[in-house]
N, C-alpha and C positions, 0 to 999 in steps of 0.2 A: 682691889675685892682681896677682902683675907681668907685666904685658898679656905679656912674651916667654914665659913657660909659659902660658899659654893655647890657643895652638895643639896644646897634645897635649890637652887636656883639650876641646875641644866641635869639631867640624865645621861647613859649613853646606850645607845639603841641601835637593833638591828635589824633587816627586814630581806629575809628571804623570799626568790619569788624562783619558783619550779616551774619551768614549761615541758611538752614534748617536742626538741626540735626537728622533728618529722625528715631527719635527712641521716643516709648512713653509708659508710665507707664502702666502692666495692672494690673487694682487690681482686677480681678475675677481668673487669675492663680495665684496669691500671694497667695489670702485667698484659693484657694486651695491643695497649699504647704502646710502653714499653719494647714491649719486641717490635711493632712495626716502625719504628724508631729506631730500635737496637740502642735504647739506652737507660737504664737505673736510674730510681730514684729523680729521674726527672718531674711527677707530681702526683695526687692523688685526686682519685676519681669520686664525689661526693654527690650522689645523688638525689632529689626532693623525693620526698617519698608520698608525697601528697599533687592535685593539678597546683596546675602555676594560679588559676584562679578557687580558692576555696577562702569564704570568705568567712566562713566559721571559725576557720581555726584563723584568717584573720584578726579577727574581732581580742581573740584572747592575745596574739602576741602584741598589738596594737594597747590593749588593758594593762599589761604587763609593761610597759616601757613606760606607761603613762605614772602605775604609780613608783615604776622607780627615780622616773623624773622627777615623783612628786613629793617622794623621800626624803631626796638630794637639795630639793630647793627649799625642805624645810627643817634640817638639820644644819649641823656644822662637822667641817672635816677633823677628822680625830685619828690620832698615829697609833691606827693600830687596822689590820685592814678589815673591811667588813662592818665595823663599829664606826658609829657618830656621834654627835654629843648632839644631845635634842631639849635645850629650854623648855623650862614648867612653864613658861608662859606659854605656851604656841600648842603644853600638850591636848591640852582636851579635843581644840581645835582638829588637832594631828589624830587623834586616835580616833575621833569622828569620821570624817574624811578618810583614814586608810580603811576603817570599817566596812564603809561603805562604799571604797574601791573595792574591795575585798568581795562584798556579795556582788558586785554587776561582773567580778573576773568570776565570780564562780558559777554563775548563771552562764557569762558567754560559755565554759569549756563546759554545760551540758548538754547546750546549745549544740558544740561541737559535736562532741563525743555520742549523740543521736547521729549528727552527720555523718560519723566517722566509717563502717561500712559504706554505703555510700557512696566515699570520697576515694575509699580503699579500690573500688571497682573500676569509679573513673582512674585511676594510677595504674589500675591495671591493662586497660588500655591506652594510657599515654607512655605508659616506660614502655610495653611493644616484650621486646623479649630480657631487658632490665628488671621487670619486673621479681619480685621474689618473696615468697608466702613469706618467709623467716625473718623481715625485716622489719615484718608487721606485729606488734602486741597485740594480745588479747582487750576485748574491752578493758576487762579486770586490771587487766597488767596497767593501763594507758590511764585509769582515772587517776590510779597513783603516780603521776609523770605531773601531777596541775598540783599547784599551793601555795599560796601565802602565809605566811609565817613569820610575827614583827615579836622582840623579844625588847623588852625593856630592865638595864638594868643599872645599880646607884652606881655615881660619881665617885672612884677611888678618893677613900679620906684617909691621910696616914694613921690619923687622932684613932679610929679605929681601927687598926692594923694589928689585930692582939693577938701573932700566933706565937706558938712557943718554942724561942729561939733565944742564943743567947743573947743578952741583952746591946754586947756591942753589934754585935749584926742587924738587930731588929734599929737600932738608932740610924746603921747603917742604911737599910730598906724604907726607913722614914723618912729622911733626905731623900735619895733617889726619888720616892714616890712622890715629894714633893715635888722635884724640881720637875719630874713626869707629867705635873699637872698645871706649873707655870709654863710650860713647855709647849700644854693644849689648851693654853688662852692664848698662845701668842698665833698658835696652827688658826684658830679658830677665828682669829681677828683677821688675819693674811685672806681669810676664805673670803669673810663677810666683804672686806674691803675691796678683794681681786669681783667679786662679785660687779660692785659696783662701776668698777672701772672700766671691766669690760663694755658695760651699759655704756656708761657715761663718755669714752674716748669712742663705741662709735656710734652714737647720738650725734655727739661731733664733726665725726665725718660725714656724715649725712647731711648735716646741716651747712656744712663747708662746700658739699660738691653740690656740681652745677646745673648739673639734673632735677627732676621734681622732687619736688619733697615727699614722702606720703604720709600720710595724717596721721599716722601711728607712729608716728616716729620719737616722742617721745613715752611712749607705753609701758616702754621695757624697765626705765627709770622710775621711769611712777608706781608700778609694780611693786620694783626691789626697795622701793622710798617705804612701801607702805609694811611688804615681812622684813626689812632688817632692820630696825627698831625691834623687834620682838625677839629678833636673834642675839642681840648684843646680854647675853646675861651680864656679862660681865659689866655695862653701863663705862666705858673708855668713855672721857669726857671729848676725846679728839675723835674717838670716832663716832661721837654721838653730835657732835659739831658739822661733821663732814655728811652725817647722811640731812640734816637740818639743811646745811648749802645748800643740797642737790633738790632734795624737798622745795625750798625758800625760792630757788631762781632756775632748777630747769623743766619742772615742773606746773607751773603756775599756768604757763601755757597751751590752748589747743593744740593741733596739728594745725586746723586748720588757722590760727593766727597763724602759725610758726611759715607754712603753705606762703601766705598770702604776701606777708611779710621780707622783703631781703633785710632790711635793716633791722628789724626784729632774731632772723636767723643770725645773722650774723652776733649781734649781742649773745643773746645766751650759748651760740658756742663759743665766743670766747669764754663766757664767763663756765661751759662743762669742760674748755681746755684748766682755767685757773683752777678748779675742784678739782681734776684731773693729777694736778699740779699739787696739792693736798692728800693727794691720794699717793702719789708715789712718793712724798717725803714718809711718811705715816712707812708704807710698806717699804724703805728705806732703798729705791730706786730713783736713780738720777730723774727727775723731769725732763718733759718734754720741753723742745724750746714752744713758747707762743708765738700761735699767728698771727693773735690782734692780742696790744697791750691795752688790760679792763682797767676803766677809772676806778674800779671798787677794789683793787688788788689786794687794798690793806686792809682792805675788811675783811677779808677772808683768811690772813694768814694768824698760824697761830700766836697769841705771846709769848713773850720769850718764859 
């Protein structure tokens, strides 16, 4: 893909999730433990500020985890902390889902804030002498500790890098930016293939296992085969080939079919290992030795 066309295919995206940790370092208890054992620096005592069972707070934490997972699943690795690549092909679906998840999160936070004072009193009894009023924010303060923020920025484009610098310096910066873009594509490629590689490898292992095969044995690969083509914004032909092979050979059989037939399990497991080899070659990894040699291996290899 021409570097200049990337800007219309992908964006930079970050999602910031803020939550109250509901834990607090207790220096007094830490000092007491150190004095009792005549040892310094042996640990830090962090006390839980809410009761062990606080469903409304647990729901907030669970939703925060779901939002984080959705963000990582639908974006690609980028060489900058906190920022990932978001292909334009998935943006509308992604933005709508993020809005829905944010609404769920905000509602869960409001429910927790309603419960907060009751949970605080329960913690007072549970913590006994360890309770400290100063550890707890007011309701107004607490409400500011939760939030979901999404930011989207254009992908770097050297042709639009119009800062006022000497021409030779600007030329060097543009060259470095182009190299960064190419490296970002390679990183995104590896991210895509790495996800599928892990899922296919797990599927092969489960199919070769002697125990009972679960009905969801192909679900992860099936879901990735539906999602990853949308994330392949650079339209790499080898990656497209790998995704097509995985979809064609690994996701067409139901879990019930695979559970029922040992022969079919062996055939699909063998094909999974063949596709693992393709992905290993794509990522520059030494291929794993095949447990069963497939008669159709020549159909899967890339043309020279």
